[in-house]
All heavy atoms as an XYZ file, in Angstrom:
859
protein
N    -121.944     94.565    133.487
C    -120.638     93.968    133.392
C    -119.941     94.510    132.146
O    -120.112     93.972    131.064
C    -120.756     92.454    133.329
C    -121.284     91.833    134.577
S    -121.181     90.053    134.452
C    -121.804     89.631    136.039
N    -119.188     95.554    132.320
C    -118.610     96.236    131.164
C    -117.529     95.454    130.425
O    -117.247     95.756    129.281
C    -118.033     97.517    131.775
C    -117.786     97.173    133.206
C    -118.832     96.181    133.575
N    -116.928     94.460    131.040
C    -115.833     93.744    130.406
C    -116.283     92.506    129.636
O    -115.464     91.821    129.053
C    -114.785     93.337    131.452
C    -114.260     94.504    132.215
N    -113.464     95.480    131.644
C    -114.448     94.886    133.498
C    -113.167     96.396    132.550
N    -113.753     96.060    133.682
N    -117.559     92.226    129.648
C    -118.078     91.043    128.973
C    -119.091     91.459    127.918
O    -119.834     92.417    128.117
C    -118.785     90.104    129.958
C    -117.884     89.471    130.959
C    -117.804     89.957    132.252
C    -117.126     88.359    130.617
C    -116.978     89.364    133.177
C    -116.307     87.756    131.547
C    -116.221     88.257    132.827
N    -119.144     90.705    126.838
C    -120.239     90.882    125.893
C    -121.511     90.453    126.605
O    -121.480     89.627    127.519
C    -120.005     90.016    124.664
C    -118.817     90.441    123.835
C    -118.607     89.530    122.635
O    -119.587     88.955    122.141
O    -117.450     89.398    122.228
N    -122.646     90.986    126.200
C    -123.915     90.713    126.887
C    -124.219     89.220    126.968
O    -124.684     88.727    127.986
C    -125.057     91.451    126.190
C    -126.353     91.459    126.963
C    -126.272     92.188    128.302
O    -125.426     93.070    128.477
O    -127.081     91.859    129.180
N    -123.927     88.479    125.901
C    -124.181     87.038    125.879
C    -123.439     86.345    127.021
O    -124.003     85.547    127.749
C    -123.749     86.451    124.529
C    -123.822     84.955    124.468
C    -125.034     84.325    124.246
C    -122.687     84.180    124.649
C    -125.116     82.946    124.198
C    -122.754     82.795    124.602
C    -123.976     82.177    124.371
N    -122.156     86.664    127.203
C    -121.348     86.024    128.243
C    -121.718     86.532    129.635
O    -121.674     85.783    130.612
C    -119.861     86.228    127.960
C    -119.440     85.549    126.680
C    -119.115     86.281    125.553
C    -119.416     84.157    126.586
C    -118.758     85.664    124.371
C    -119.067     83.530    125.408
C    -118.735     84.282    124.307
O    -118.397     83.659    123.141
N    -122.085     87.773    129.727
C    -122.532     88.307    131.013
C    -123.798     87.587    131.471
O    -123.935     87.239    132.652
C    -122.786     89.806    130.905
N    -124.719     87.317    130.547
C    -125.936     86.588    130.894
C    -125.619     85.164    131.339
O    -126.276     84.622    132.225
C    -126.909     86.573    129.716
C    -127.550     87.918    129.504
O    -127.632     88.727    130.426
N    -127.991     88.180    128.293
N    -124.613     84.540    130.725
C    -124.199     83.202    131.136
C    -123.713     83.219    132.586
O    -124.002     82.307    133.353
C    -123.083     82.671    130.228
C    -123.523     82.322    128.851
C    -124.156     80.972    128.862
C    -124.408     80.501    127.455
N    -125.232     79.329    127.425
N    -122.961     84.249    132.961
C    -122.463     84.357    134.331
C    -123.585     84.648    135.325
O    -123.538     84.205    136.465
C    -121.392     85.443    134.422
C    -120.061     85.110    133.772
C    -119.163     86.337    133.761
C    -119.382     83.967    134.499
N    -124.565     85.407    134.896
C    -125.686     85.738    135.781
C    -126.561     84.529    136.052
O    -127.283     84.479    137.028
C    -126.539     86.841    135.158
C    -125.885     88.176    135.136
C    -126.854     89.232    134.600
N    -126.124     90.404    134.224
C    -126.027     90.871    132.988
N    -126.644     90.280    131.991
N    -125.325     91.953    132.740
N    -126.550     83.564    135.168
C    -127.389     82.380    135.334
C    -128.504     82.359    134.323
O    -128.726     83.314    133.589
N    -129.203     81.236    134.281
C    -130.276     81.055    133.317
C    -131.531     81.804    133.706
O    -131.648     82.354    134.795
N    -132.443     81.821    132.784
C    -133.736     82.430    133.042
C    -134.512     81.553    134.015
O    -134.477     80.334    133.929
C    -134.496     82.586    131.728
C    -133.839     83.532    130.727
C    -134.494     83.405    129.363
C    -133.911     84.956    131.226
N    -135.210     82.181    134.930
C    -135.899     81.426    135.961
C    -137.337     81.834    136.147
O    -137.945     82.485    135.289
N    -137.871     81.479    137.296
C    -139.279     81.705    137.613
C    -139.629     83.188    137.557
O    -140.678     83.556    137.027
C    -139.613     81.100    139.001
C    -141.021     81.453    139.426
C    -139.427     79.588    138.978
N    -138.752     84.051    138.057
C    -139.063     85.491    138.063
C    -139.085     86.086    136.663
O    -139.693     87.130    136.447
C    -138.078     86.287    138.961
C    -138.197     85.868    140.402
C    -136.667     86.146    138.475
N    -138.431     85.425    135.700
C    -138.392     85.933    134.326
C    -139.600     85.475    133.506
O    -139.872     86.034    132.444
C    -137.113     85.450    133.623
C    -135.877     85.875    134.378
O    -135.691     87.093    134.566
O    -135.103     84.994    134.792
N    -140.292     84.461    133.962
C    -141.403     83.876    133.209
C    -142.675     84.710    133.361
O    -142.921     85.307    134.402
C    -141.662     82.453    133.673
N    -143.490     84.703    132.304
C    -144.774     85.408    132.337
C    -145.832     84.612    133.099
O    -146.793     85.166    133.604
C    -145.266     85.656    130.915
C    -144.353     86.557    130.114
C    -144.756     86.613    128.653
O    -145.835     87.178    128.363
O    -144.004     86.074    127.823
N    -145.652     83.279    133.140
C    -146.598     82.405    133.836
C    -145.826     81.247    134.467
O    -144.692     80.967    134.084
C    -147.638     81.867    132.857
N    -146.460     80.586    135.430
C    -145.857     79.433    136.096
C    -146.843     78.278    136.053
O    -148.015     78.441    136.407
C    -145.500     79.756    137.565
C    -144.970     78.526    138.276
C    -144.491     80.884    137.640
N    -146.369     77.130    135.585
C    -147.147     75.892    135.655
C    -146.520     75.085    136.779
O    -145.447     74.510    136.624
C    -147.097     75.126    134.329
C    -147.833     73.785    134.307
C    -149.322     73.976    134.569
C    -147.617     73.082    132.976
N    -147.170     75.082    137.935
C    -146.631     74.431    139.125
C    -147.155     72.999    139.206
O    -148.325     72.780    139.500
C    -147.012     75.216    140.373
C    -146.214     74.805    141.590
O    -145.538     73.750    141.540
O    -146.255     75.542    142.582
N    -146.288     72.041    138.905
C    -146.669     70.628    138.929
C    -146.181     69.935    140.192
O    -146.243     68.710    140.285
C    -146.115     69.922    137.683
C    -146.605     70.488    136.349
C    -145.941     69.764    135.191
C    -148.118     70.400    136.257
N    -145.726     70.705    141.165
C    -145.269     70.117    142.426
C    -146.470     69.509    143.141
O    -147.525     70.121    143.247
C    -144.596     71.165    143.300
C    -143.305     71.677    142.678
C    -142.667     72.757    143.501
N    -143.548     73.940    143.492
C    -143.258     75.079    144.084
N    -142.132     75.220    144.729
N    -144.095     76.092    144.029
N    -146.315     68.277    143.581
C    -147.395     67.582    144.276
C    -148.370     66.877    143.353
O    -149.267     66.176    143.804
N    -148.229     67.035    142.046
C    -149.141     66.404    141.083
C    -148.679     64.982    140.777
O    -147.485     64.685    140.788
C    -149.187     67.210    139.791
N    -149.649     64.115    140.503
C    -149.304     62.758    140.065
C    -148.787     62.832    138.637
O    -148.943     63.850    137.950
C    -150.533     61.851    140.128
O    -151.460     62.226    139.119
N    -148.197     61.745    138.181
C    -147.669     61.719    136.813
C    -148.780     61.972    135.795
O    -148.594     62.704    134.822
C    -146.995     60.368    136.555
C    -146.285     60.295    135.235
C    -145.525     59.005    135.103
N    -144.860     58.957    133.818
C    -143.780     58.272    133.564
N    -143.232     57.553    134.510
N    -143.251     58.272    132.369
N    -149.951     61.390    136.009
C    -151.076     61.557    135.091
C    -151.587     62.996    135.100
O    -151.879     63.570    134.052
C    -152.216     60.591    135.443
C    -151.881     59.129    135.251
C    -151.002     58.537    136.361
O    -151.008     59.077    137.504
O    -150.297     57.558    136.088
N    -151.718     63.577    136.297
C    -152.180     64.964    136.400
C    -151.190     65.918    135.738
O    -151.589     66.843    135.026
C    -152.343     65.369    137.870
C    -153.494     64.716    138.580
C    -153.450     65.013    140.079
O    -152.370     65.097    140.668
N    -154.614     65.158    140.680
N    -149.907     65.693    135.995
C    -148.871     66.554    135.425
C    -148.870     66.470    133.905
O    -148.790     67.483    133.215
C    -147.503     66.176    135.984
N    -148.969     65.262    133.384
C    -148.977     65.074    131.935
C    -150.190     65.754    131.305
O    -150.074     66.429    130.279
C    -148.972     63.583    131.608
O    -148.993     63.384    130.230
N    -151.349     65.597    131.932
C    -152.572     66.214    131.410
C    -152.474     67.745    131.449
O    -152.856     68.420    130.487
C    -153.782     65.739    132.204
N    -151.951     68.296    132.539
C    -151.803     69.751    132.659
C    -150.837     70.296    131.617
O    -151.084     71.337    131.003
C    -151.304     70.126    134.057
O    -152.258     69.809    135.023
N    -149.733     69.584    131.422
C    -148.747     70.017    130.436
C    -149.326     69.966    129.029
O    -149.180     70.921    128.252
C    -147.495     69.153    130.523
C    -146.375     69.560    129.576
C    -145.776     70.893    130.001
C    -145.309     68.495    129.507
N    -150.007     68.881    128.681
C    -150.598     68.766    127.351
C    -151.648     69.844    127.124
O    -151.738     70.402    126.032
C    -151.205     67.368    127.142
C    -150.168     66.286    126.992
C    -149.198     66.563    125.849
O    -149.564     67.030    124.782
N    -147.928     66.274    126.086
N    -152.439     70.143    128.158
C    -153.445     71.209    128.052
C    -152.774     72.556    127.775
O    -153.210     73.312    126.903
C    -154.263     71.268    129.342
C    -155.383     72.271    129.264
O    -156.154     72.228    128.271
O    -155.506     73.104    130.185
N    -151.683     72.850    128.502
C    -150.956     74.101    128.283
C    -150.407     74.164    126.862
O    -150.533     75.191    126.181
C    -149.807     74.236    129.279
C    -148.978     75.494    129.072
S    -147.421     75.524    129.971
C    -146.421     74.387    128.994
N    -149.820     73.063    126.387
C    -149.236     73.047    125.045
C    -150.305     73.204    123.970
O    -150.114     73.948    123.001
C    -148.447     71.757    124.832
C    -147.174     71.624    125.665
C    -146.609     70.216    125.544
C    -146.149     72.662    125.274
N    -151.429     72.516    124.126
C    -152.516     72.632    123.144
C    -153.074     74.052    123.106
O    -153.298     74.604    122.034
C    -153.639     71.635    123.463
C    -153.286     70.197    123.193
C    -153.120     69.886    121.714
O    -153.767     70.535    120.872
O    -152.327     68.988    121.406
N    -153.298     74.648    124.264
C    -153.843     76.003    124.318
C    -152.862     77.025    123.737
O    -153.270     78.021    123.156
C    -154.186     76.391    125.752
C    -155.394     75.677    126.290
C    -155.577     75.996    127.770
N    -156.664     75.264    128.336
C    -157.835     75.805    128.650
N    -158.050     77.071    128.431
N    -158.782     75.055    129.164
N    -151.566     76.760    123.921
C    -150.558     77.718    123.461
C    -150.547     77.857    121.947
O    -150.122     78.880    121.423
C    -149.163     77.308    123.943
O    -148.662     76.216    123.189
N    -151.020     76.853    121.248
C    -151.027     76.900    119.785
C    -151.995     77.945    119.244
O    -151.916     78.329    118.086
C    -151.382     75.526    119.233
C    -150.327     74.487    119.585
C    -150.692     73.078    119.176
N    -151.273     73.014    117.854
C    -152.256     72.191    117.518
N    -152.772     71.368    118.409
N    -152.719     72.175    116.288
N    -152.924     78.404    120.082
C    -153.947     79.354    119.648
C    -153.838     80.698    120.377
O    -154.738     81.510    120.303
C    -155.336     78.751    119.869
C    -155.494     77.419    119.208
C    -155.427     76.253    119.942
C    -155.663     77.329    117.833
C    -155.548     75.014    119.327
C    -155.779     76.102    117.210
C    -155.727     74.941    117.960
N    -152.733     80.902    121.092
C    -152.533     82.130    121.863
C    -151.235     82.808    121.424
O    -150.520     82.299    120.571
C    -152.476     81.782    123.352
N    -150.957     83.943    122.026
C    -149.711     84.653    121.752
C    -148.554     83.926    122.424
O    -148.741     83.238    123.420
C    -149.778     86.085    122.274
C    -150.802     86.909    121.573
N    -150.649     87.330    120.275
C    -152.008     87.375    121.985
C    -151.713     88.026    119.916
N    -152.562     88.069    120.935
N    -147.356     84.115    121.903
C    -146.156     83.520    122.490
C    -145.962     84.049    123.908
O    -146.243     85.222    124.182
C    -144.945     83.859    121.640
N    -145.528     83.175    124.813
C    -145.233     83.612    126.176
C    -144.250     82.653    126.825
O    -144.058     81.524    126.366
C    -146.501     83.742    127.017
C    -147.168     82.437    127.398
C    -148.347     82.718    128.309
C    -149.049     81.433    128.676
N    -150.165     81.667    129.572
N    -143.653     83.106    127.897
C    -142.704     82.281    128.634
C    -143.379     81.689    129.859
O    -144.202     82.341    130.507
C    -141.489     83.111    129.045
O    -141.887     84.204    129.831
N    -143.040     80.434    130.156
C    -143.639     79.710    131.264
C    -142.548     78.981    132.030
O    -141.689     78.334    131.436
C    -144.677     78.675    130.766
C    -145.284     77.909    131.925
C    -145.761     79.340    129.951
N    -142.591     79.072    133.346
C    -141.722     78.268    134.203
C    -142.528     77.049    134.641
O    -143.619     77.185    135.193
C    -141.273     79.065    135.418
N    -142.012     75.871    134.351
C    -142.660     74.621    134.749
C    -141.915     74.110    135.974
O    -140.741     73.746    135.885
C    -142.620     73.573    133.614
C    -143.298     72.286    134.049
C    -143.282     74.125    132.356
N    -142.572     74.101    137.132
C    -141.931     73.708    138.384
C    -142.285     72.264    138.728
O    -143.429     71.850    138.591
C    -142.354     74.639    139.504
C    -141.990     76.090    139.157
C    -142.105     77.001    140.289
N    -140.924     76.814    141.123
C    -140.758     77.418    142.278
N    -141.684     78.217    142.740
N    -139.668     77.223    142.987
N    -141.264     71.528    139.188
C    -141.419     70.112    139.524
C    -140.910     69.845    140.933
O    -140.067     70.588    141.447
C    -140.633     69.249    138.532
C    -140.956     69.439    137.055
C    -139.954     68.685    136.196
C    -142.370     68.981    136.759
N    -141.386     68.748    141.524
C    -140.905     68.327    142.841
C    -139.462     67.855    142.749
O    -139.079     67.207    141.771
C    -141.746     67.166    143.381
C    -143.089     67.604    143.914
O    -143.153     68.670    144.535
O    -144.068     66.859    143.717
N    -138.665     68.127    143.786
C    -137.314     67.564    143.827
C    -137.390     66.062    144.116
O    -138.443     65.563    144.527
C    -136.649     68.319    144.979
C    -137.780     68.740    145.856
C    -138.955     68.967    144.943
N    -136.307     65.329    143.917
C    -136.321     63.897    144.237
C    -136.637     63.687    145.711
O    -136.237     64.486    146.556
C    -134.893     63.432    143.929
C    -134.304     64.486    143.073
C    -135.022     65.761    143.379
N    -137.351     62.609    146.038
C    -137.654     62.339    147.444
C    -136.387     62.014    148.229
O    -135.368     61.636    147.650
C    -138.599     61.133    147.388
C    -138.440     60.553    146.041
C    -137.931     61.622    145.146
N    -136.456     62.170    149.524
C    -135.327     61.863    150.405
C    -134.860     60.433    150.166
O    -135.665     59.518    150.148
C    -135.741     62.036    151.873
C    -134.607     62.020    152.845
C    -133.727     63.256    152.738
O    -134.239     64.330    152.407
O    -132.525     63.113    152.989
N    -133.592     60.256    149.938
C    -133.056     58.920    149.680
C    -133.094     58.525    148.215
O    -132.703     57.424    147.850
N    -133.592     59.392    147.353
C    -133.642     59.102    145.916
C    -134.989     58.569    145.478
O    -135.828     58.214    146.282
N    -135.175     58.513    144.196
C    -136.432     58.040    143.631
C    -136.763     58.788    142.364
O    -136.030     59.674    141.919
N    -137.877     58.435    141.768
C    -138.287     59.035    140.506
C    -138.897     60.416    140.701
O    -139.517     60.698    141.713
C    -139.304     58.133    139.805
C    -138.717     56.849    139.295
C    -139.700     56.061    138.450
O    -140.686     56.648    137.969
O    -139.466     54.870    138.274
N    -138.702     61.242    139.699
C    -139.339     62.552    139.645
C    -140.063     62.657    138.309
O    -139.981     61.759    137.471
C    -138.292     63.696    139.730
O    -137.505     63.678    138.547
C    -137.414     63.568    140.956
N    -140.726     63.766    138.102
C    -141.409     64.012    136.829
C    -140.479     64.640    135.797
O    -140.893     64.914    134.680
C    -142.611     64.933    137.062
C    -143.748     64.353    137.888
C    -144.793     65.426    138.168
C    -144.364     63.180    137.171
N    -139.210     64.853    136.163
C    -138.284     65.552    135.285
C    -138.160     64.871    133.921
O    -138.271     65.521    132.889
C    -136.905     65.660    135.946
C    -135.963     66.555    135.211
C    -136.015     67.925    135.379
C    -135.026     66.034    134.338
C    -135.145     68.762    134.707
C    -134.146     66.860    133.655
C    -134.209     68.227    133.839
N    -137.947     63.578    133.899
C    -137.750     62.887    132.621
C    -139.023     62.841    131.765
O    -138.984     63.218    130.599
C    -137.200     61.484    132.834
C    -136.856     60.796    131.526
C    -136.208     59.439    131.735
O    -136.280     58.869    132.805
N    -135.580     58.930    130.700
N    -140.176     62.401    132.298
C    -141.355     62.366    131.420
C    -141.806     63.752    130.947
O    -142.200     63.917    129.790
C    -142.437     61.690    132.267
C    -141.942     61.661    133.660
C    -140.453     61.813    133.609
N    -141.722     64.748    131.818
C    -142.107     66.107    131.415
C    -141.093     66.650    130.405
O    -141.456     67.268    129.399
C    -142.220     67.037    132.641
C    -143.363     66.566    133.557
C    -142.410     68.487    132.215
C    -144.741     66.561    132.936
N    -139.822     66.378    130.636
C    -138.779     66.808    129.704
C    -138.966     66.206    128.322
O    -138.811     66.887    127.308
N    -139.307     64.916    128.273
C    -139.541     64.262    126.978
C    -140.729     64.892    126.252
O    -140.680     65.109    125.043
C    -139.785     62.766    127.169
C    -138.536     61.976    127.434
C    -138.855     60.504    127.547
C    -137.602     59.684    127.766
N    -137.902     58.242    127.852
N    -141.789     65.180    126.988
C    -142.970     65.803    126.375
C    -142.630     67.202    125.843
O    -143.073     67.592    124.756
C    -144.114     65.879    127.381
N    -141.822     67.944    126.594
C    -141.427     69.278    126.145
C    -140.518     69.209    124.918
O    -140.650     70.011    123.993
C    -140.738     70.040    127.281
C    -141.651     70.457    128.435
C    -140.836     70.992    129.601
C    -142.678     71.478    127.980
N    -139.610     68.235    124.887
C    -138.750     68.061    123.708
C    -139.574     67.712    122.474
O    -139.305     68.206    121.378
C    -137.705     66.970    123.965
C    -136.497     67.389    124.779
C    -135.615     66.177    125.081
C    -135.693     68.453    124.051
N    -140.574     66.866    122.638
C    -141.451     66.511    121.518
C    -142.195     67.748    121.009
O    -142.334     67.950    119.808
C    -142.434     65.419    121.948
C    -143.330     64.930    120.853
C    -142.584     64.305    119.676
O    -141.548     63.660    119.889
O    -143.055     64.478    118.536
N    -142.675     68.572    121.946
C    -143.368     69.810    121.547
C    -142.410     70.763    120.840
O    -142.807     71.456    119.896
C    -143.973     70.479    122.776
N    -141.156     70.789    121.252
C    -140.156     71.632    120.581
C    -139.933     71.145    119.153
O    -139.840     71.943    118.226
C    -138.849     71.641    121.365
C    -137.802     72.580    120.783
C    -136.715     72.855    121.777
C    -135.599     73.701    121.233
N    -135.981     74.963    120.640
N    -139.878     69.824    118.969
C    -139.715     69.261    117.622
C    -140.902     69.623    116.726
O    -140.746     69.791    115.527
C    -139.570     67.742    117.687
C    -138.256     67.278    118.259
C    -138.210     65.766    118.348
C    -136.963     65.291    119.057
N    -136.962     63.836    119.274
N    -142.089     69.719    117.308
C    -143.293     70.071    116.543
C    -143.379     71.562    116.242
O    -144.260     72.002    115.513
C    -144.540     69.666    117.325
C    -144.742     68.195    117.407
C    -146.006     67.904    118.171
N    -146.324     66.498    118.090
C    -147.429     65.974    118.569
N    -148.326     66.746    119.160
N    -147.645     64.693    118.469
N    -142.497     72.337    116.875
C    -142.516     73.778    116.650
C    -143.393     74.541    117.608
O    -143.638     75.734    117.419
N    -143.892     73.903    118.644
C    -144.756     74.566    119.613
C    -143.955     75.335    120.656
O    -144.499     76.181    121.361
C    -145.649     73.561    120.329
C    -146.587     72.823    119.436
C    -146.821     73.040    118.106
C    -147.426     71.732    119.788
N    -147.748     72.149    117.624
C    -148.136     71.332    118.641
C    -147.643     71.042    120.967
C    -149.050     70.293    118.645
C    -148.550     70.001    120.970
C    -149.252     69.631    119.817
N    -142.655     75.029    120.778
C    -141.788     75.670    121.759
C    -140.599     76.291    121.024
O    -139.949     75.626    120.228
C    -141.303     74.648    122.813
C    -142.483     74.171    123.658
C    -140.210     75.249    123.688
C    -142.121     73.113    124.678
N    -140.331     77.563    121.330
C    -139.189     78.248    120.737
C    -137.918     78.055    121.557
O    -136.827     77.999    121.014
C    -139.456     79.755    120.613
C    -140.394     80.088    119.471
O    -140.496     79.294    118.511
O    -141.039     81.146    119.546
N    -138.046     77.999    122.866
C    -136.876     77.901    123.744
C    -137.191     76.977    124.907
O    -138.264     77.066    125.496
C    -136.525     79.287    124.260
C    -135.295     79.332    125.114
C    -134.971     80.753    125.483
N    -133.720     80.779    126.204
C    -133.067     81.883    126.483
N    -133.542     83.045    126.106
N    -131.939     81.835    127.147
N    -136.228     76.126    125.242
C    -136.401     75.169    126.333
C    -135.083     75.034    127.073
O    -134.055     74.752    126.457
C    -136.842     73.810    125.769
C    -136.920     72.635    126.735
C    -137.934     72.898    127.837
C    -137.275     71.360    125.977
N    -135.119     75.268    128.376
C    -133.930     75.085    129.202
C    -134.360     74.746    130.618
O    -135.518     74.961    130.984
C    -133.065     76.345    129.193
C    -133.724     77.542    129.860
C    -132.914     78.797    129.695
O    -132.644     79.222    128.583
N    -132.519     79.402    130.802
N    -133.445     74.200    131.387
C    -133.756     73.894    132.774
C    -133.735     75.181    133.596
O    -133.088     76.163    133.227
C    -132.738     72.892    133.366
O    -131.430     73.428    133.214
C    -132.841     71.543    132.682
N    -134.459     75.150    134.712
C    -134.446     76.289    135.626
C    -133.101     76.328    136.345
O    -132.464     75.292    136.535
C    -135.565     76.149    136.662
C    -136.998     76.328    136.179
C    -137.973     76.046    137.320
C    -137.217     77.719    135.628
N    -132.671     77.509    136.774
C    -131.442     77.568    137.569
C    -131.638     76.839    138.900
O    -132.768     76.711    139.389
C    -131.217     79.062    137.784
C    -132.457     79.744    137.365
C    -133.263     78.806    136.547
N    -130.561     76.352    139.478
C    -130.631     75.570    140.712
C    -131.348     76.315    141.837
O    -132.050     75.708    142.640
C    -129.231     75.167    141.159
N    -131.222     77.633    141.868
C    -131.866     78.414    142.925
C    -133.389     78.368    142.851
O    -134.064     78.631    143.846
C    -131.388     79.864    142.863
O    -131.704     80.424    141.605
N    -133.939     78.046    141.681
C    -135.399     77.958    141.512
C    -135.930     76.550    141.723
O    -137.130     76.325    141.663
C    -135.807     78.432    140.114
C    -135.769     79.940    139.981
O    -135.668     80.637    141.010
O    -135.834     80.432    138.846
N    -135.061     75.577    141.897
C    -135.503     74.201    142.073
C    -135.580     73.479    140.744
O    -135.118     73.959    139.710
N    -136.198     72.324    140.780
C    -136.284     71.471    139.598
C    -137.384     71.965    138.664
O    -138.482     72.300    139.110
C    -136.583     70.036    140.051
C    -136.395     68.920    139.038
C    -134.935     68.870    138.580
C    -136.780     67.592    139.653
N    -137.086     72.014    137.373
C    -138.099     72.420    136.407
C    -137.485     72.935    135.123
O    -136.290     72.783    134.871
N    -138.329     73.552    134.318
C    -137.937     74.022    132.992
C    -138.418     75.457    132.780
O    -139.466     75.858    133.286
C    -138.567     73.145    131.896
C    -138.111     71.720    131.942
C    -138.853     70.767    132.616
C    -136.940     71.332    131.315
C    -138.439     69.443    132.657
C    -136.516     70.026    131.351
C    -137.265     69.069    132.019
N    -137.652     76.198    131.979
C    -138.061     77.506    131.493
C    -138.399     77.299    130.017
O    -137.564     76.846    129.239
C    -136.937     78.533    131.649
C    -137.314     79.910    131.165
C    -137.956     80.807    132.008
C    -137.028     80.313    129.870
C    -138.305     82.075    131.568
C    -137.372     81.577    129.423
C    -138.012     82.444    130.277
O    -138.370     83.699    129.845
N    -139.625     77.614    129.640
C    -140.124     77.328    128.299
C    -140.661     78.612    127.673
O    -141.366     79.374    128.327
C    -141.282     76.293    128.376
C    -141.843     75.998    127.013
C    -140.836     75.030    129.076
N    -140.311     78.840    126.404
C    -140.923     79.934    125.649
C    -141.801     79.285    124.589
O    -141.310     78.633    123.665
C    -139.875     80.860    125.005
C    -140.567     81.924    124.166
C    -139.003     81.501    126.071
N    -143.102     79.420    124.770
C    -144.069     78.841    123.846
C    -144.129     79.665    122.566
O    -144.117     80.899    122.613
C    -145.448     78.789    124.501
C    -145.514     77.970    125.790
C    -146.813     78.246    126.528
C    -145.378     76.488    125.487
N    -144.172     78.994    121.431
C    -144.161     79.675    120.134
C    -145.452     80.451    119.888
O    -145.440     81.502    119.257
C    -143.941     78.663    119.009
N    -146.556     79.950    120.365
C    -147.819     80.629    120.159
C    -148.366     80.438    118.750
O    -147.836     79.680    117.948
N    -149.416     81.168    118.482
C    -150.092     81.098    117.185
C    -149.230     81.758    116.118
O    -148.774     82.882    116.295
C    -151.434     81.819    117.289
C    -152.287     81.741    116.068
C    -153.611     82.433    116.326
C    -154.478     82.394    115.105
N    -155.759     83.068    115.353
N    -148.997     81.072    115.002
C    -148.183     81.694    113.952
C    -148.895     82.910    113.362
O    -150.112     82.946    113.254
C    -148.049     80.596    112.891
C    -148.703     79.383    113.428
C    -149.430     79.742    114.683
N    -148.089     83.902    113.005
C    -148.630     85.119    112.384
C    -149.076     84.802    110.970
O    -148.382     84.129    110.226
C    -147.568     86.218    112.364
C    -147.126     86.677    113.729
C    -148.192     87.436    114.469
O    -148.964     88.181    113.798
O    -148.277     87.293    115.690
N    -150.226     85.307    110.583
C    -150.712     85.147    109.222
C    -150.129     86.221    108.346
O    -150.077     87.389    108.728
C    -152.232     85.221    109.159
C    -152.885     84.026    109.773
C    -154.344     84.086    109.485
N    -154.973     82.887    110.001
C    -156.196     82.529    109.703
N    -156.926     83.291    108.907
N    -156.708     81.439    110.206
N    -149.712     85.834    107.172
C    -149.185     86.813    106.224
C    -150.322     87.371    105.391
O    -151.204     86.649    104.952
C    -148.136     86.159    105.331
C    -146.904     85.749    106.107
C    -145.831     85.177    105.201
O    -145.821     85.528    103.995
O    -145.014     84.414    105.705
N    -150.300     88.664    105.156
C    -151.369     89.324    104.391
C    -151.132     89.210    102.916
O    -150.054     89.232    102.424
C    -151.456     90.790    104.758
O    -151.705     90.903    106.139
């Protein structure tokens, strides 16, 4: 897009999604407890690994409405961002369904 700065062109193209992520944590079909445990395990492990991007996929709301894992998983991800475990957090584009695109901070580099 030659008429737009790269930042604005990326905004028009849409957010980062499942195809842009290095890994996918698929929580579709998981209970709230299973999803929470899987997410916490991923966050804990990420503290000792290299930084990477992860798409966290969630079930859409049931027919007629109802609860999803979006709010509890979102709160857990926001808390991890406050702790410095996550560098970037955004929702997935609508074409990818419900979920989050997360860039895990990874293990901090040691200074020599």
